[in-house]
C-alpha positions as CSV (number, residue, x, y, z in Angstrom):
1,X,120.0,96.2,131.0
2,X,118.5,98.1,128.2
3,X,114.9,96.9,126.7
4,X,113.4,98.7,123.5
5,X,110.2,98.0,122.1
6,X,110.1,99.6,118.3
7,X,107.0,100.1,116.5
8,X,108.8,101.2,113.2
9,X,106.1,103.4,112.1
10,X,104.2,106.9,113.0
11,X,101.1,106.1,115.5
12,X,98.9,108.2,112.9
13,X,99.8,105.8,110.5
14,X,98.4,103.1,112.8
15,X,94.9,105.1,113.4
16,X,96.5,106.6,116.4
17,X,97.2,110.3,118.1
18,X,100.6,110.6,119.0
19,X,99.7,112.8,121.5
20,X,98.0,109.9,123.4
21,X,100.0,107.0,122.2
22,X,101.0,106.4,125.8
23,X,97.9,106.3,127.1
24,X,96.0,104.3,123.7
25,X,98.2,102.0,122.0
26,X,99.8,98.9,123.0
27,X,98.8,98.8,126.3
28,X,99.2,95.4,127.1
29,X,102.8,96.2,125.9
30,X,103.4,98.8,128.0
31,X,101.8,97.2,131.1
32,X,103.8,94.4,131.1
33,X,106.4,96.5,130.7
34,X,105.7,98.6,133.7
35,X,105.6,95.3,135.9
36,X,109.2,94.3,134.3
37,X,110.7,97.2,135.4
38,X,109.3,97.4,138.7
39,X,110.4,93.8,139.2
40,X,114.1,94.2,137.5
41,X,114.8,97.8,137.4
42,X,115.5,97.6,133.8
43,X,115.8,100.8,131.4
44,X,113.1,99.9,129.2
45,X,111.5,102.4,126.3
46,X,108.8,102.6,123.6
47,X,109.6,103.6,120.3
48,X,108.0,105.3,117.3
49,X,108.6,107.1,114.3
50,X,107.3,110.9,114.0
51,X,106.4,113.7,111.1
52,X,107.8,116.2,113.5
53,X,111.6,117.5,112.1
54,X,113.3,116.5,115.4
55,X,113.1,113.9,118.0
56,X,111.9,113.8,121.3
57,X,111.2,111.7,124.5
58,X,109.1,111.2,127.5
59,X,108.8,109.4,130.2
60,X,105.6,107.7,131.1
61,X,105.5,106.1,134.6
62,X,108.6,103.7,134.3
63,X,108.6,103.6,130.6
64,X,110.9,106.1,128.5
65,X,109.0,107.3,124.6
66,X,111.1,107.8,122.4
67,X,110.3,109.3,118.9
68,X,112.3,109.4,115.7
69,X,111.7,111.6,112.8
70,X,110.2,109.7,109.7
71,X,111.7,110.4,106.8
72,X,110.2,112.4,104.3
73,X,109.6,110.8,100.4
74,X,108.1,112.9,97.6
75,X,106.2,109.7,96.3
76,X,104.4,109.8,99.8
77,X,105.5,106.4,101.2
78,X,106.6,108.2,104.8
79,X,102.8,108.1,105.3
80,X,102.4,104.4,104.5
81,X,103.0,102.6,107.8
82,X,104.6,99.4,105.9
83,X,107.2,101.4,103.9
84,X,108.2,104.0,106.4
85,X,111.7,104.3,107.8
86,X,113.7,106.5,109.9
87,X,117.7,107.4,109.0
88,X,118.1,108.8,112.5
89,X,116.5,105.9,114.2
90,X,119.0,103.5,112.7
91,X,122.0,106.0,113.7
92,X,120.6,105.9,117.5
93,X,121.0,102.2,117.2
94,X,124.5,102.1,115.8
95,X,125.8,104.1,118.5
96,X,123.4,102.5,121.6
97,X,122.0,99.2,121.0
98,X,119.8,98.3,123.7
99,X,120.3,94.5,124.8
100,X,117.0,93.2,123.3
101,X,115.1,94.9,120.9
102,X,111.1,93.8,120.2
103,X,110.3,94.9,116.7
104,X,106.9,95.1,116.6
105,X,105.6,95.0,112.8
106,X,103.0,93.2,110.4
107,X,104.0,89.7,108.7
108,X,105.5,91.3,105.5
109,X,107.9,93.3,107.8
110,X,109.5,96.6,106.2
111,X,113.2,97.4,104.9
112,X,113.5,99.3,107.8
113,X,113.1,96.3,110.1
114,X,115.7,94.5,108.0
115,X,118.3,97.1,108.3
116,X,117.5,97.6,112.1
117,X,118.0,93.5,112.6
118,X,121.6,94.0,110.8
119,X,122.8,96.5,113.2
120,X,121.9,95.1,116.3
121,X,123.5,91.7,115.1
122,X,126.5,93.6,114.0
123,X,126.4,94.9,117.7
124,X,126.2,91.3,119.2
125,X,122.7,92.0,120.5
126,X,119.5,90.3,120.3
127,X,116.2,91.0,118.7
128,X,112.9,89.4,118.8
129,X,110.2,89.8,116.0
130,X,106.7,90.1,116.9
131,X,104.8,89.7,114.3
132,X,100.7,91.0,114.0
133,X,97.8,90.2,111.6
134,X,97.6,86.8,109.3
135,X,99.5,87.7,106.0
136,X,103.1,87.2,105.2
137,X,105.3,88.2,102.3
138,X,107.8,85.4,101.4
139,X,111.0,86.6,100.3
140,X,114.7,86.2,100.7
141,X,115.3,89.1,102.9
142,X,112.1,88.3,105.0
143,X,113.6,84.7,105.9
144,X,117.1,85.9,106.8
145,X,115.2,88.6,109.0
146,X,113.1,85.9,111.2
147,X,115.9,83.3,110.8
148,X,118.0,85.6,112.7
149,X,115.7,86.8,115.3
150,X,116.1,85.4,118.8
151,X,112.8,84.2,118.3
152,X,109.2,85.2,117.1
153,X,106.1,86.2,119.1
154,X,102.9,86.6,117.9
155,X,99.3,86.9,119.3
156,X,97.6,84.1,118.8
157,X,98.0,80.0,119.0
158,X,96.3,80.1,115.7
159,X,98.4,81.8,114.2
160,X,101.3,80.1,115.9
161,X,99.8,77.0,114.2
162,X,99.3,78.3,110.6
163,X,103.1,79.9,110.5
164,X,104.3,76.6,111.9
165,X,103.0,75.1,108.2
166,X,104.8,77.6,106.3
167,X,108.0,76.4,104.7
168,X,109.7,80.5,105.5
169,X,108.9,79.5,109.4
170,X,109.9,76.1,109.0
171,X,112.1,75.4,112.4
172,X,111.5,78.7,113.9
173,X,111.0,79.4,117.7
174,X,107.4,81.0,117.4
175,X,105.8,81.8,120.6
176,X,102.6,83.3,121.6
177,X,102.8,86.4,123.4
178,X,98.9,87.1,124.7
179,X,97.1,90.6,124.4
180,X,96.1,90.7,127.9
181,X,94.3,93.6,129.6
182,X,94.2,94.6,133.6
183,X,90.9,92.7,134.2
184,X,90.7,95.0,137.6
185,X,90.0,98.0,135.2
186,X,88.3,96.5,132.5
187,X,85.4,94.5,134.5
188,X,81.6,94.3,134.3
189,X,79.5,96.9,136.4
190,X,75.7,96.2,137.0
191,X,73.3,97.9,134.7
192,X,69.9,97.3,133.2
193,X,69.1,98.2,130.4
194,X,65.7,98.5,129.5
195,X,66.6,98.5,125.5
196,X,69.6,97.4,123.7
197,X,72.9,99.4,123.8
198,X,75.3,98.9,121.0
199,X,79.1,100.1,121.0
200,X,81.6,100.4,118.1
201,X,85.5,101.7,119.3
202,X,87.6,101.9,116.3
203,X,88.5,103.9,113.3
204,X,86.1,105.0,111.3
205,X,86.6,104.3,107.6
206,X,85.2,102.5,104.6
207,X,86.9,98.9,105.3
208,X,85.8,99.0,109.0
209,X,82.1,98.5,107.5
210,X,80.2,100.5,110.5
211,X,77.2,100.9,108.2
212,X,76.7,96.9,109.0
213,X,76.1,98.0,112.5
214,X,73.6,100.8,111.6
215,X,71.5,98.2,109.5
216,X,71.3,96.2,112.4
217,X,69.9,99.4,114.9
218,X,67.6,99.4,111.7
219,X,66.2,95.9,112.1
220,X,66.2,96.4,115.9
221,X,64.0,99.2,115.9
222,X,61.7,97.9,113.6
223,X,61.5,94.4,115.5
224,X,60.5,95.5,118.3
225,X,63.3,97.7,120.3
226,X,62.4,101.0,119.1
227,X,64.6,102.5,121.4
228,X,67.6,100.5,120.3
229,X,70.8,102.8,120.7
230,X,74.4,102.9,119.1
231,X,77.5,104.8,120.3
232,X,80.5,105.3,117.6
233,X,83.6,106.2,119.1
234,X,87.0,106.7,117.1
235,X,89.1,109.0,115.0
236,X,87.6,109.8,111.6
237,X,90.1,108.4,108.8
238,X,87.7,108.8,105.8
239,X,85.6,112.2,105.9
240,X,83.7,110.8,102.8
241,X,82.7,108.1,105.0
242,X,81.4,109.9,107.9
243,X,79.4,111.6,105.9
244,X,77.6,108.3,104.2
245,X,77.0,107.1,107.4
246,X,75.6,110.5,109.1
247,X,73.5,110.4,105.8
248,X,72.5,106.6,106.3
249,X,71.4,107.8,109.9
250,X,69.3,110.6,108.7
251,X,67.4,108.6,105.6
252,X,66.3,105.9,108.2
253,X,65.3,108.2,110.8
254,X,67.8,106.8,113.6
255,X,69.0,110.4,114.7
256,X,67.7,109.7,117.9
257,X,69.3,106.0,118.1
258,X,72.7,106.6,117.0
259,X,75.5,109.1,118.4
260,X,79.1,109.2,116.7
261,X,81.7,110.6,119.0
262,X,85.6,111.3,118.1
263,X,88.7,109.7,119.9
264,X,88.4,109.0,123.2
265,X,91.4,108.4,126.1
266,X,91.9,104.8,126.9
267,X,91.5,105.5,130.6
268,X,87.6,106.4,129.3
269,X,86.8,103.5,127.3
270,X,85.4,101.0,130.1
271,X,82.4,103.3,131.2
272,X,81.5,103.0,127.4
273,X,81.9,99.1,127.3
274,X,80.3,98.2,130.9
275,X,77.1,100.4,129.7
276,X,76.9,98.6,126.5
277,X,75.1,94.9,125.8
278,X,77.0,94.3,122.9
279,X,80.0,95.3,121.4
280,X,80.5,95.3,117.4
281,X,83.5,94.4,114.9
282,X,81.4,94.5,111.6
283,X,84.5,94.2,109.3
284,X,85.5,91.2,107.8
285,X,89.4,92.3,107.4
286,X,89.9,92.0,110.9
287,X,93.0,90.9,113.1
288,X,93.3,89.9,116.6
289,X,91.8,93.5,118.1
290,X,92.4,95.0,121.7
291,X,89.0,96.0,122.1
292,X,87.7,92.7,121.6
293,X,89.4,91.6,124.9
294,X,88.5,94.8,126.6
295,X,84.7,94.3,126.0
296,X,84.9,90.8,127.0
297,X,86.7,91.7,130.4
298,X,83.9,94.3,131.2
299,X,81.3,91.3,130.3
300,X,80.4,92.7,127.2
301,X,80.1,90.3,124.3
302,X,81.5,91.0,121.0
303,X,79.7,90.6,117.5
304,X,81.9,89.9,115.0
305,X,82.6,88.7,111.6
306,X,83.9,84.9,111.2
307,X,86.8,85.5,109.5
308,X,90.3,84.0,110.1
309,X,92.9,85.7,112.2
310,X,90.3,88.0,113.9
311,X,87.7,87.3,116.1
312,X,87.1,84.0,115.5
313,X,90.2,83.1,116.9
314,X,88.7,84.2,120.4
315,X,85.2,83.7,120.0
316,X,82.8,80.8,120.2
317,X,79.4,81.6,118.7
318,X,76.8,81.4,121.0
319,X,78.8,80.7,123.7
320,X,81.3,83.8,124.6
321,X,80.1,86.3,121.8
322,X,78.4,86.1,118.1
323,X,80.0,85.4,114.8
324,X,78.3,86.2,111.4
325,X,78.7,86.9,107.8
326,X,78.3,90.6,106.6
327,X,75.0,89.4,105.3
328,X,73.2,87.9,108.1
329,X,75.3,90.4,110.8
330,X,71.6,92.6,111.5
331,X,69.7,88.9,112.0
332,X,72.2,87.6,114.5
333,X,72.0,90.9,116.6
334,X,68.6,90.8,116.5
335,X,68.4,86.9,117.5
336,X,70.7,87.9,120.1
337,X,68.2,90.1,121.7
338,X,65.2,88.3,121.6
339,X,66.7,85.5,124.3
340,X,67.5,87.2,127.3
341,X,68.5,84.3,129.1
342,X,71.0,83.5,126.3
343,X,72.3,87.2,127.1
344,X,73.2,86.7,130.6
345,X,75.2,83.4,130.0
346,X,77.0,84.6,127.0
347,X,78.1,87.7,128.8
348,X,79.3,85.6,131.9
349,X,81.3,83.3,129.1
350,X,83.1,86.6,127.6
351,X,84.0,87.7,130.8
352,X,85.4,84.2,131.9
353,X,87.3,83.8,128.8
354,X,89.2,87.2,129.2
355,X,90.0,86.4,132.5
356,X,91.3,82.4,131.9
357,X,93.0,83.7,128.7
358,X,93.8,87.5,128.2
359,X,94.9,88.8,131.8
360,X,97.7,91.2,131.7
361,X,99.4,88.9,134.0
362,X,99.7,86.2,131.5
363,X,101.4,89.2,129.2
364,X,104.0,89.9,131.6
365,X,105.1,86.6,132.3
366,X,105.8,85.5,128.4
367,X,107.6,89.5,128.0
368,X,109.7,88.4,130.9
369,X,110.5,84.8,129.8
370,X,111.0,86.1,126.4
371,X,113.7,88.6,127.4
372,X,115.5,86.8,130.0
373,X,115.8,84.1,127.2
374,X,117.1,86.6,125.0
375,X,119.7,88.3,127.1
376,X,120.7,84.9,128.3
377,X,122.2,84.2,124.3
378,X,123.5,87.5,124.1
379,X,126.8,87.3,121.7
């Protein structure tokens, strides 16, 4: 049996270095596929587009990684992940269609996803539509795409509930694919920080609103926590914004409080999560993010913005994390560090939430059931 999970975009378009994609991107999917390969012996592959001129592949543990050249377009659409396509990928699928294909795309879908789905159907195989985010495009082509899918996978119960109330998804088989983490790797460590340690991991770009965390460090420093620190880790997607952040750090005399690091490999992240007291997600445009679950698994609570489709799907304010508005973000973080007993309780609950609902075992079970169900209905 051949199973493929295709991401119809380049890793760069998703904010990931292509050279690190096997150790950084879609890690819950990869781990679950590794478990499936070990149990079943199936031929499994993860697919992406690449800006390189020729296709290439490599094997990572028990999973094959395949990269298809993205179609270059003079209008620049080849750089926009929602509009990327690959004729060479479509040709590969025409000649050798996997038994089951999981197409991992946003609710807007894409013309490539539609074309790929038609090829899969014509070759009497099955595809599963996996949806991230909380925004959807209600078009005739999207309705056909979702209607012809074996079933649909989403990442949270709230997303499923919202979709079931939409006309375009009425009557469709929607299932929750929890994005779990290896809780034996992402686990707490014993540490005693004398001053607050904050952490941000993600792209350095304007809409991530990292400046809100810098403002929080400034407030902590001015209100009884002069040694508060922040580590910012992630690839730079906006040099202009990075310069603004550095100027903000300098202007507020925070050079000794804040460090900025470039990209870190996924296996390096547990240490940073473990040593932090609070993980920060200051954007109000966040969808479900793995870094949030990885932090919680390490017993590090998350300070997120109370917006639908993101941290609010996972975090209960002052129970297993913090939820705030952009205006009150600094104030919420300050109040958190003023109550040491509450901090310990929230950290404990964060770990328990990850163990209970977001373990990699839950991810594997869902993948196995989805694949077996699709195989049973192969045309």
